[in-house]
Backbone atoms as SQL, in Angstrom:
CREATE TABLE atoms (id INTEGER PRIMARY KEY, chain TEXT, resi INTEGER, resn TEXT, atom TEXT, x REAL, y REAL, z REAL);
INSERT INTO atoms VALUES
  (1, 'A', 1, 'TYR', 'N', 187.006, -20.197, 188.047),
  (2, 'A', 1, 'TYR', 'CA', 186.149, -21.208, 188.460),
  (3, 'A', 1, 'TYR', 'C', 186.495, -22.352, 188.493),
  (4, 'A', 2, 'ILE', 'N', 185.539, -23.827, 188.673),
  (5, 'A', 2, 'ILE', 'CA', 185.975, -24.616, 188.989),
  (6, 'A', 2, 'ILE', 'C', 184.280, -25.990, 188.244),
  (7, 'A', 3, 'GLU', 'N', 185.619, -26.194, 187.210),
  (8, 'A', 3, 'GLU', 'CA', 184.000, -27.429, 186.604),
  (9, 'A', 3, 'GLU', 'C', 184.150, -28.254, 186.981),
  (10, 'A', 4, 'ALA', 'N', 183.146, -29.266, 187.113),
  (11, 'A', 4, 'ALA', 'CA', 183.507, -30.776, 187.515),
  (12, 'A', 4, 'ALA', 'C', 183.233, -31.469, 185.383),
  (13, 'A', 5, 'SER', 'N', 183.917, -32.726, 185.833),
  (14, 'A', 5, 'SER', 'CA', 183.915, -33.170, 183.957),
  (15, 'A', 5, 'SER', 'C', 184.489, -34.180, 184.764),
  (16, 'A', 6, 'GLY', 'N', 183.554, -35.448, 185.471),
  (17, 'A', 6, 'GLY', 'CA', 183.465, -36.830, 185.787),
  (18, 'A', 6, 'GLY', 'C', 184.081, -36.712, 186.966),
  (19, 'A', 7, 'ASP', 'N', 184.181, -37.349, 187.245),
  (20, 'A', 7, 'ASP', 'CA', 185.430, -37.715, 188.366),
  (21, 'A', 7, 'ASP', 'C', 187.212, -36.638, 188.100),
  (22, 'A', 8, 'PHE', 'N', 186.836, -36.187, 187.415),
  (23, 'A', 8, 'PHE', 'CA', 187.679, -34.382, 187.618),
  (24, 'A', 8, 'PHE', 'C', 187.279, -33.252, 187.604),
  (25, 'A', 9, 'ILE', 'N', 188.210, -33.002, 188.087),
  (26, 'A', 9, 'ILE', 'CA', 187.431, -30.788, 188.401),
  (27, 'A', 9, 'ILE', 'C', 188.306, -30.277, 187.564),
  (28, 'A', 10, 'LYS', 'N', 188.079, -29.136, 186.652),
  (29, 'A', 10, 'LYS', 'CA', 189.730, -28.317, 185.656),
  (30, 'A', 10, 'LYS', 'C', 188.513, -26.850, 186.592),
  (31, 'A', 11, 'VAL', 'N', 190.217, -26.563, 186.947),
  (32, 'A', 11, 'VAL', 'CA', 190.414, -25.456, 187.684),
  (33, 'A', 11, 'VAL', 'C', 190.665, -24.267, 187.270),
  (34, 'A', 12, 'VAL', 'N', 189.853, -23.196, 186.448),
  (35, 'A', 12, 'VAL', 'CA', 190.224, -22.222, 185.770),
  (36, 'A', 12, 'VAL', 'C', 190.547, -20.799, 185.947),
  (37, 'A', 13, 'GLU', 'N', 191.827, -20.517, 186.160),
  (38, 'A', 13, 'GLU', 'CA', 192.328, -19.668, 186.410),
  (39, 'A', 13, 'GLU', 'C', 192.579, -19.179, 185.441),
  (40, 'A', 14, 'LYS', 'N', 192.950, -17.547, 184.947),
  (41, 'A', 14, 'LYS', 'CA', 193.183, -16.298, 184.463),
  (42, 'A', 14, 'LYS', 'C', 193.555, -16.899, 183.590),
  (43, 'A', 15, 'ASP', 'N', 195.123, -17.495, 183.926),
  (44, 'A', 15, 'ASP', 'CA', 196.042, -17.701, 182.965),
  (45, 'A', 15, 'ASP', 'C', 196.209, -19.275, 182.899),
  (46, 'A', 16, 'ARG', 'N', 196.381, -20.200, 183.090),
  (47, 'A', 16, 'ARG', 'CA', 196.257, -20.942, 183.684),
  (48, 'A', 16, 'ARG', 'C', 194.922, -21.966, 183.658),
  (49, 'A', 17, 'LYS', 'N', 195.299, -23.525, 183.100),
  (50, 'A', 17, 'LYS', 'CA', 193.599, -24.327, 183.426),
  (51, 'A', 17, 'LYS', 'C', 194.548, -25.804, 183.524),
  (52, 'A', 18, 'THR', 'N', 193.706, -26.464, 184.804),
  (53, 'A', 18, 'THR', 'CA', 194.724, -27.950, 185.207),
  (54, 'A', 18, 'THR', 'C', 193.157, -28.717, 186.287),
  (55, 'A', 19, 'GLN', 'N', 193.673, -29.655, 185.792),
  (56, 'A', 19, 'GLN', 'CA', 192.836, -30.889, 185.732),
  (57, 'A', 19, 'GLN', 'C', 193.494, -31.904, 187.063),
  (58, 'A', 20, 'LEU', 'N', 192.036, -32.127, 188.005),
  (59, 'A', 20, 'LEU', 'CA', 192.634, -32.135, 189.642),
  (60, 'A', 20, 'LEU', 'C', 191.460, -33.725, 189.588),
  (61, 'A', 21, 'ARG', 'N', 191.670, -34.533, 190.554),
  (62, 'A', 21, 'ARG', 'CA', 190.594, -35.673, 190.140),
  (63, 'A', 21, 'ARG', 'C', 190.187, -35.805, 191.453),
  (64, 'A', 22, 'HIS', 'N', 189.152, -34.801, 191.697),
  (65, 'A', 22, 'HIS', 'CA', 188.105, -34.456, 192.567),
  (66, 'A', 22, 'HIS', 'C', 186.653, -34.126, 192.350),
  (67, 'A', 23, 'THR', 'N', 186.102, -34.284, 193.265),
  (68, 'A', 23, 'THR', 'CA', 184.897, -34.280, 192.594),
  (69, 'A', 23, 'THR', 'C', 184.382, -33.069, 192.923),
  (70, 'A', 24, 'LEU', 'N', 183.354, -32.317, 192.599),
  (71, 'A', 24, 'LEU', 'CA', 183.115, -30.306, 193.083),
  (72, 'A', 24, 'LEU', 'C', 182.569, -30.397, 194.459),
  (73, 'A', 25, 'LYS', 'N', 181.996, -31.923, 194.320),
  (74, 'A', 25, 'LYS', 'CA', 181.172, -32.038, 196.051),
  (75, 'A', 25, 'LYS', 'C', 182.669, -32.369, 197.132),
  (76, 'A', 26, 'SER', 'N', 183.505, -32.697, 196.766),
  (77, 'A', 26, 'SER', 'CA', 184.737, -32.716, 197.730),
  (78, 'A', 26, 'SER', 'C', 185.399, -31.111, 197.478),
  (79, 'A', 27, 'VAL', 'N', 185.242, -30.449, 197.156),
  (80, 'A', 27, 'VAL', 'CA', 186.428, -29.515, 196.789),
  (81, 'A', 27, 'VAL', 'C', 185.043, -28.565, 197.988),
  (82, 'A', 28, 'GLU', 'N', 183.865, -28.346, 197.058),
  (83, 'A', 28, 'GLU', 'CA', 182.579, -27.519, 197.722),
  (84, 'A', 28, 'GLU', 'C', 183.063, -27.991, 198.768),
  (85, 'A', 29, 'ASP', 'N', 183.369, -28.993, 199.795),
  (86, 'A', 29, 'ASP', 'CA', 183.030, -29.246, 201.265),
  (87, 'A', 29, 'ASP', 'C', 184.610, -28.812, 201.728),
  (88, 'A', 30, 'ARG', 'N', 185.145, -28.850, 201.501),
  (89, 'A', 30, 'ARG', 'CA', 187.148, -28.374, 201.985),
  (90, 'A', 30, 'ARG', 'C', 186.852, -27.051, 201.805),
  (91, 'A', 31, 'ILE', 'N', 186.266, -26.199, 200.722),
  (92, 'A', 31, 'ILE', 'CA', 186.295, -24.678, 201.129),
  (93, 'A', 31, 'ILE', 'C', 185.591, -24.104, 201.794),
  (94, 'A', 32, 'ASN', 'N', 185.049, -24.149, 201.471),
  (95, 'A', 32, 'ASN', 'CA', 182.772, -23.641, 202.458),
  (96, 'A', 32, 'ASN', 'C', 183.804, -22.558, 203.467),
  (97, 'A', 33, 'ASN', 'N', 183.823, -21.175, 202.401),
  (98, 'A', 33, 'ASN', 'CA', 184.426, -20.692, 203.048),
  (99, 'A', 33, 'ASN', 'C', 183.397, -19.416, 202.702),
  (100, 'A', 34, 'GLY', 'N', 182.426, -18.991, 201.886),
  (101, 'A', 34, 'GLY', 'CA', 181.030, -18.413, 201.656),
  (102, 'A', 34, 'GLY', 'C', 181.911, -17.578, 200.913),
  (103, 'A', 35, 'GLN', 'N', 182.796, -17.393, 199.704),
  (104, 'A', 35, 'GLN', 'CA', 183.373, -16.992, 198.635),
  (105, 'A', 35, 'GLN', 'C', 183.103, -17.244, 197.740),
  (106, 'A', 36, 'ILE', 'N', 183.758, -18.832, 197.214),
  (107, 'A', 36, 'ILE', 'CA', 183.368, -19.667, 196.549),
  (108, 'A', 36, 'ILE', 'C', 181.930, -19.871, 196.646),
  (109, 'A', 37, 'VAL', 'N', 181.251, -20.452, 195.332),
  (110, 'A', 37, 'VAL', 'CA', 180.025, -20.899, 195.769),
  (111, 'A', 37, 'VAL', 'C', 179.616, -21.685, 194.807),
  (112, 'A', 38, 'ARG', 'N', 178.432, -22.287, 194.293),
  (113, 'A', 38, 'ARG', 'CA', 177.253, -22.831, 193.533),
  (114, 'A', 38, 'ARG', 'C', 177.238, -22.329, 192.394),
  (115, 'A', 39, 'SER', 'N', 176.581, -22.568, 191.129),
  (116, 'A', 39, 'SER', 'CA', 176.218, -21.364, 190.724),
  (117, 'A', 39, 'SER', 'C', 175.264, -22.331, 189.389),
  (118, 'A', 40, 'HIS', 'N', 176.116, -23.509, 189.549),
  (119, 'A', 40, 'HIS', 'CA', 175.229, -25.317, 188.844),
  (120, 'A', 40, 'HIS', 'C', 175.802, -26.241, 189.231),
  (121, 'A', 41, 'ARG', 'N', 175.055, -26.997, 188.690),
  (122, 'A', 41, 'ARG', 'CA', 175.361, -28.420, 189.134),
  (123, 'A', 41, 'ARG', 'C', 176.978, -28.689, 188.986),
  (124, 'A', 42, 'SER', 'N', 177.434, -27.728, 187.471),
  (125, 'A', 42, 'SER', 'CA', 178.835, -28.120, 187.415),
  (126, 'A', 42, 'SER', 'C', 179.878, -27.268, 187.266),
  (127, 'A', 43, 'TYR', 'N', 180.075, -26.456, 188.156),
  (128, 'A', 43, 'TYR', 'CA', 180.326, -25.307, 188.737),
  (129, 'A', 43, 'TYR', 'C', 180.417, -24.401, 189.766),
  (130, 'A', 44, 'LEU', 'N', 181.954, -24.634, 190.168),
  (131, 'A', 44, 'LEU', 'CA', 181.579, -23.482, 191.622),
  (132, 'A', 44, 'LEU', 'C', 182.251, -21.631, 191.281),
  (133, 'A', 45, 'VAL', 'N', 181.870, -21.342, 191.459),
  (134, 'A', 45, 'VAL', 'CA', 182.444, -19.962, 190.681),
  (135, 'A', 45, 'VAL', 'C', 182.929, -18.769, 192.561),
  (136, 'A', 46, 'ASN', 'N', 184.005, -18.393, 192.343),
  (137, 'A', 46, 'ASN', 'CA', 184.779, -17.135, 193.236),
  (138, 'A', 46, 'ASN', 'C', 183.371, -15.740, 192.766),
  (139, 'A', 47, 'LEU', 'N', 183.146, -15.515, 194.016),
  (140, 'A', 47, 'LEU', 'CA', 182.083, -14.595, 194.190),
  (141, 'A', 47, 'LEU', 'C', 183.043, -12.619, 193.348),
  (142, 'A', 48, 'ASP', 'N', 183.469, -12.190, 194.279),
  (143, 'A', 48, 'ASP', 'CA', 185.119, -11.258, 194.148),
  (144, 'A', 48, 'ASP', 'C', 185.431, -11.493, 191.788),
  (145, 'A', 49, 'LYS', 'N', 185.233, -12.815, 191.408),
  (146, 'A', 49, 'LYS', 'CA', 185.213, -12.740, 190.647),
  (147, 'A', 49, 'LYS', 'C', 184.714, -12.267, 189.409),
  (148, 'A', 50, 'ILE', 'N', 183.495, -12.701, 189.594),
  (149, 'A', 50, 'ILE', 'CA', 182.398, -12.161, 188.388),
  (150, 'A', 50, 'ILE', 'C', 182.693, -10.613, 188.324),
  (151, 'A', 51, 'LYS', 'N', 182.723, -10.252, 186.867),
  (152, 'A', 51, 'LYS', 'CA', 182.914, -9.447, 186.389),
  (153, 'A', 51, 'LYS', 'C', 181.190, -8.945, 185.827),
  (154, 'A', 52, 'LYS', 'N', 180.422, -9.927, 185.476),
  (155, 'A', 52, 'LYS', 'CA', 178.882, -9.559, 185.170),
  (156, 'A', 52, 'LYS', 'C', 178.233, -10.219, 185.721),
  (157, 'A', 53, 'TYR', 'N', 176.302, -10.232, 186.506),
  (158, 'A', 53, 'TYR', 'CA', 175.284, -10.672, 186.147),
  (159, 'A', 53, 'TYR', 'C', 174.362, -10.623, 185.566),
  (160, 'A', 54, 'GLU', 'N', 173.868, -11.487, 184.558),
  (161, 'A', 54, 'GLU', 'CA', 172.375, -11.333, 184.619),
  (162, 'A', 54, 'GLU', 'C', 171.782, -12.453, 184.563),
  (163, 'A', 55, 'ARG', 'N', 170.646, -12.579, 185.102),
  (164, 'A', 55, 'ARG', 'CA', 169.524, -13.559, 185.425),
  (165, 'A', 55, 'ARG', 'C', 170.486, -15.300, 184.577),
  (166, 'A', 56, 'GLY', 'N', 170.575, -16.043, 184.630),
  (167, 'A', 56, 'GLY', 'CA', 170.638, -16.618, 184.210),
  (168, 'A', 56, 'GLY', 'C', 172.233, -17.118, 183.214),
  (169, 'A', 57, 'ILE', 'N', 173.443, -16.410, 183.678),
  (170, 'A', 57, 'ILE', 'CA', 174.926, -16.484, 182.728),
  (171, 'A', 57, 'ILE', 'C', 176.026, -15.456, 183.929),
  (172, 'A', 58, 'ILE', 'N', 176.701, -15.540, 183.923),
  (173, 'A', 58, 'ILE', 'CA', 177.162, -14.997, 185.200),
  (174, 'A', 58, 'ILE', 'C', 179.010, -15.121, 183.752),
  (175, 'A', 59, 'THR', 'N', 179.496, -13.791, 184.084),
  (176, 'A', 59, 'THR', 'CA', 180.827, -13.363, 182.869),
  (177, 'A', 59, 'THR', 'C', 182.168, -13.202, 184.108),
  (178, 'A', 60, 'ILE', 'N', 183.038, -14.049, 183.891),
  (179, 'A', 60, 'ILE', 'CA', 183.852, -14.131, 184.910),
  (180, 'A', 60, 'ILE', 'C', 185.678, -14.420, 183.997),
  (181, 'A', 61, 'GLU', 'N', 185.622, -13.224, 183.705),
  (182, 'A', 61, 'GLU', 'CA', 186.923, -13.151, 183.263),
  (183, 'A', 61, 'GLU', 'C', 186.684, -12.647, 181.468),
  (184, 'A', 62, 'ASN', 'N', 186.453, -13.812, 180.717),
  (185, 'A', 62, 'ASN', 'CA', 186.236, -14.300, 178.825),
  (186, 'A', 62, 'ASN', 'C', 185.538, -15.505, 179.354),
  (187, 'A', 63, 'TYR', 'N', 185.364, -15.990, 179.969),
  (188, 'A', 63, 'TYR', 'CA', 184.668, -16.548, 180.085),
  (189, 'A', 63, 'TYR', 'C', 182.704, -16.693, 180.652),
  (190, 'A', 64, 'SER', 'N', 181.721, -17.049, 179.565),
  (191, 'A', 64, 'SER', 'CA', 180.640, -16.734, 180.693),
  (192, 'A', 64, 'SER', 'C', 180.620, -18.427, 180.541),
  (193, 'A', 65, 'LEU', 'N', 179.563, -18.419, 181.844),
  (194, 'A', 65, 'LEU', 'CA', 178.653, -19.892, 182.824),
  (195, 'A', 65, 'LEU', 'C', 177.556, -19.656, 183.005),
  (196, 'A', 66, 'SER', 'N', 176.837, -20.849, 182.378),
  (197, 'A', 66, 'SER', 'CA', 175.543, -20.804, 182.769),
  (198, 'A', 66, 'SER', 'C', 175.083, -21.094, 184.432),
  (199, 'A', 67, 'VAL', 'N', 174.008, -20.361, 185.018),
  (200, 'A', 67, 'VAL', 'CA', 173.436, -20.117, 186.089),
  (201, 'A', 67, 'VAL', 'C', 172.481, -21.398, 186.443),
  (202, 'A', 68, 'GLY', 'N', 172.580, -22.475, 186.923),
  (203, 'A', 68, 'GLY', 'CA', 171.729, -23.579, 186.631),
  (204, 'A', 68, 'GLY', 'C', 170.336, -22.701, 187.891),
  (205, 'A', 69, 'THR', 'N', 168.997, -22.651, 187.613),
  (206, 'A', 69, 'THR', 'CA', 168.028, -21.944, 188.070),
  (207, 'A', 69, 'THR', 'C', 167.410, -22.477, 188.898),
  (208, 'A', 70, 'LYS', 'N', 168.097, -23.990, 189.268),
  (209, 'A', 70, 'LYS', 'CA', 168.278, -24.330, 191.037),
  (210, 'A', 70, 'LYS', 'C', 168.614, -23.560, 192.145),
  (211, 'A', 71, 'TYR', 'N', 170.216, -22.721, 191.613),
  (212, 'A', 71, 'TYR', 'CA', 170.552, -21.757, 192.562),
  (213, 'A', 71, 'TYR', 'C', 170.749, -20.184, 191.855),
  (214, 'A', 72, 'GLN', 'N', 169.676, -19.883, 191.330),
  (215, 'A', 72, 'GLN', 'CA', 169.931, -18.723, 190.310),
  (216, 'A', 72, 'GLN', 'C', 169.205, -18.123, 191.852),
  (217, 'A', 73, 'ASP', 'N', 168.848, -18.132, 192.313),
  (218, 'A', 73, 'ASP', 'CA', 168.514, -17.298, 193.904),
  (219, 'A', 73, 'ASP', 'C', 168.884, -16.882, 195.320),
  (220, 'A', 74, 'TYR', 'N', 169.966, -18.697, 194.784),
  (221, 'A', 74, 'TYR', 'CA', 170.642, -18.267, 195.984),
  (222, 'A', 74, 'TYR', 'C', 172.373, -16.957, 195.650),
  (223, 'A', 75, 'LEU', 'N', 172.501, -17.670, 194.635),
  (224, 'A', 75, 'LEU', 'CA', 173.764, -16.184, 193.908),
  (225, 'A', 75, 'LEU', 'C', 173.460, -15.484, 193.794),
  (226, 'A', 76, 'GLU', 'N', 171.594, -14.792, 193.698),
  (227, 'A', 76, 'GLU', 'CA', 171.317, -13.360, 193.319),
  (228, 'A', 76, 'GLU', 'C', 171.621, -12.664, 194.863),
  (229, 'A', 77, 'GLU', 'N', 171.491, -13.301, 195.884),
  (230, 'A', 77, 'GLU', 'CA', 171.723, -13.126, 197.625),
  (231, 'A', 77, 'GLU', 'C', 173.089, -12.881, 197.567),
  (232, 'A', 78, 'LYS', 'N', 173.973, -13.749, 197.432),
  (233, 'A', 78, 'LYS', 'CA', 175.356, -14.259, 197.977),
  (234, 'A', 78, 'LYS', 'C', 175.651, -12.359, 197.501),
  (235, 'A', 79, 'LEU', 'N', 175.653, -12.255, 195.875),
  (236, 'A', 79, 'LEU', 'CA', 175.878, -11.355, 195.214),
  (237, 'A', 79, 'LEU', 'C', 175.470, -9.861, 195.886),
  (238, 'A', 80, 'LEU', 'N', 174.071, -10.271, 196.436),
  (239, 'A', 80, 'LEU', 'CA', 174.108, -8.409, 196.900),
  (240, 'A', 80, 'LEU', 'C', 174.301, -8.495, 197.600),
  (241, 'A', 81, 'LYS', 'N', 175.059, -9.159, 198.887),
  (242, 'A', 81, 'LYS', 'CA', 175.824, -9.040, 200.079),
  (243, 'A', 81, 'LYS', 'C', 177.585, -9.169, 199.825),
  (244, 'A', 82, 'THR', 'N', 178.091, -8.596, 198.696),
  (245, 'A', 82, 'THR', 'CA', 179.279, -8.372, 198.455),
  (246, 'A', 82, 'THR', 'C', 179.851, -7.217, 197.442);
């Protein structure tokens, strides 16, 4: 997943975390592949990496991430298609 942190983003992978000077919006605009989606104002997630979804919470590897209420319906729709 990718997490916003001010003017930086943190890219969290299974074995490492990387901090880059980008905004979440700029990354979201560049990727735009339908597989990486916004799940919260502070998170982008890869749909293939979601292990579990309960309304309001996503589990990716050992991380639990909040799902913003604004994004819940959109995320559920995307998950049903995959």
